[in-house]
C-alpha positions in Angstrom: 8.0 -27.0 6.2 5.8 -29.8 7.5 2.3 -30.5 6.1 0.9 -28.8 9.1 3.0 -25.8 9.0 2.5 -25.6 5.2 -1.3 -25.7 5.7 -1.0 -23.0 8.4 1.2 -20.9 6.1 -1.3 -21.1 3.2 -4.2 -20.4 5.5 -2.4 -17.2 6.6 -1.8 -16.3 3.0 -5.5 -16.9 2.2 -6.4 -14.6 5.2 -4.3 -11.8 3.8 -6.0 -12.1 0.3 -9.4 -12.3 1.8 -8.6 -9.2 3.9 -7.5 -7.3 0.9 -10.4 -8.3 -1.4 -12.9 -5.9 0.0 -10.8 -3.0 -1.2 -11.0 -4.4 -4.8 -14.9 -5.2 -4.5 -15.8 -1.8 -3.0 -13.6 0.0 -5.4 -15.2 -1.7 -8.4 -18.7 -1.0 -7.0 -18.0 2.7 -6.7 -16.4 2.8 -10.2 -19.6 1.1 -11.5 -21.9 3.5 -9.8 -20.0 6.7 -10.5 -18.8 5.8 -13.9 -21.6 3.8 -15.2 -21.1 3.0 -18.8 -17.4 3.7 -18.8 -16.3 1.6 -15.9 -13.8 -0.6 -17.9 -12.1 2.4 -19.8 -11.8 4.3 -16.5 -10.3 1.4 -14.7 -7.8 0.7 -17.4 -6.9 4.4 -17.5 -5.7 4.2 -14.0 -2.7 2.3 -15.2 -1.9 4.5 -18.1 0.6 7.4 -17.5 -0.6 10.8 -18.7 2.6 12.4 -20.0 5.3 9.8 -19.1 6.5 6.5 -20.6 5.8 3.3 -18.7 9.6 2.9 -18.1 9.7 6.4 -16.6 6.9 5.9 -14.1 8.2 2.3 -13.3 11.7 3.8 -12.5 10.1 6.7 -10.5 8.2 4.2 -8.5 11.2 2.0 -7.8 13.4 5.0 -7.0 10.7 6.5 -4.6 10.1 3.1 -2.9 13.8 2.7 -2.3 14.3 6.2 -0.9 11.1 5.8 1.3 12.4 2.5 2.7 15.8 3.8 3.5 14.5 6.9 5.2 11.8 5.1 7.1 14.2 2.3 8.4 16.7 5.1 9.3 14.1 7.0 11.4 12.9 3.6 13.0 16.4 2.8 14.0 17.1 6.3 15.3 14.0 6.3 17.4 14.4 2.7 18.4 10.8 2.1 17.3 9.3 -1.3 17.8 6.2 -2.9 16.5 3.5 -3.4 19.2 3.1 -6.9 20.5 -0.2 -8.1 19.0 -1.7 -10.9 17.0 -1.4 -8.8 13.9 2.3 -8.1 14.4 3.0 -11.8 14.9 1.0 -12.6 11.8 3.2 -10.1 9.9 6.4 -11.8 11.2 5.1 -15.2 10.2 4.1 -14.2 6.7 7.3 -12.2 6.0 9.4 -15.2 6.9 8.8 -16.9 3.5 9.2 -15.7 -0.2 5.5 -16.5 -0.9 4.4 -14.5 2.2 6.6 -11.5 1.2 5.1 -11.7 -2.4 1.5 -11.9 -1.4 1.7 -9.3 1.4 3.8 -6.7 -0.5 2.4 -7.0 -4.0 -1.2 -7.9 -2.9 -1.3 -5.2 -0.4 0.2 -2.6 -2.7 -2.0 -3.5 -5.6 -5.3 -3.7 -3.7 -4.8 -0.8 -1.5 -3.4 1.6 -4.2 -6.3 0.6 -6.5 -8.8 1.7 -3.8 -7.1 4.6 -1.9 -5.4 6.2 -4.9 -7.1 4.9 -8.1 -10.7 5.0 -6.8 -10.9 7.5 -4.0 -8.6 9.9 -5.8 -9.2 9.1 -9.5 -12.9 9.4 -9.2 -13.0 12.8 -7.5 -10.2 14.9 -8.9 -10.2 17.2 -11.8 -12.6 20.0 -10.6 -10.0 22.4 -9.0 -6.6 22.3 -7.6 -8.0 23.1 -4.1 -10.5 20.3 -4.3 -7.8 17.9 -5.7 -5.7 18.5 -2.7 -8.7 18.0 -0.4 -9.3 14.7 -2.0 -5.6 13.7 -1.7 -5.6 14.5 2.0 -8.8 12.8 2.7 -7.7 9.6 0.9 -4.3 9.7 2.7 -6.2 10.1 6.1 -8.5 7.1 5.5 -5.4 5.1 4.3 -3.8 6.1 7.7 -7.0 5.1 9.6 -7.0 1.5 8.5 -3.4 1.1 9.7 -4.0 2.5 13.2 -4.9 -0.8 14.8 -1.9 -2.5 13.3 0.5 0.1 14.9 -1.6 1.0 18.0 0.4 3.4 20.2 3.5 3.6 17.9 3.4 7.3 16.9 6.5 7.1 14.5 4.8 4.4 12.6 1.5 6.6 12.6 3.5 9.5 11.1 5.4 7.4 8.5 2.2 5.7 7.4 0.4 9.1 6.7 3.5 10.6 5.0 4.1 7.5 2.8 0.4 7.4 2.0 0.6 11.0 0.9 3.7 10.3 -1.2 1.9 7.4 -2.9 -1.0 9.7 -3.6 1.2 12.3 -5.1 2.9 9.7 -7.3 -0.5 8.8 -8.7 -1.7 12.4 -9.1 1.2 13.8 -10.9 1.8 10.8 -13.3 -1.9 9.8 -13.7 -0.9 6.1 -13.3 -1.0 3.7 -10.4 2.1 1.9 -11.4 4.7 4.1 -9.6 2.6 4.1 -6.4 2.1 0.4 -6.6 5.8 -0.2 -7.0 6.9 2.3 -4.3 4.2 0.8 -1.9 5.4 -2.8 -2.6 9.1 -2.0 -2.0 8.1 -0.2 1.2 6.2 -3.2 2.4 8.9 -5.6 1.5 11.7 -3.5 3.1 9.8 -2.8 6.4 8.5 -6.3 6.5 12.0 -7.9 6.2 13.5 -5.4 8.6 11.1 -6.1 11.4 11.0 -9.8 10.8 14.8 -10.0 10.9 14.8 -8.1 14.1 12.0 -10.4 15.5 14.0 -13.5 14.6 17.2 -12.1 16.2 
């Protein structure tokens, strides 16, 4: 990697981090407003399982992520789904072609997005009734889907996968009380799908 290409690569990594940072900032602001006086304990509680061990939720996240990737890639292959030709898709291919890019996009994306869409948007508003909890879960999953629409414009299989996977991530958080399994499953999904499409793109 030349100095110029290295500089361009790190610029892309910085763009990803800056693009994800608003999820963290807005999430912390909402927690500060709605849980004033207990923001730190609430935030810490998002990572503590309710009735499971840390090992159990970690294994659950890893297993769920692996299954989601295998099913998603299988569906993509069967339906001959291609990513749309766009600047965003090209950026994904560039980022996922290096280990650092894979780490930043998969771990950063999963951590920041899960914190906001599951930890904040679900964690702050559940606990009143089962019906309201399901409403909150569906709204959070829909908003998660909305932000991915431009990335997959016109690719209906991708639209469906994003919504279903977002719903699965939400349920992992809801039933364990911890973001750990959702973050791990999301990270594995990002890595698997990113590597698959990048490999196809290079070929």
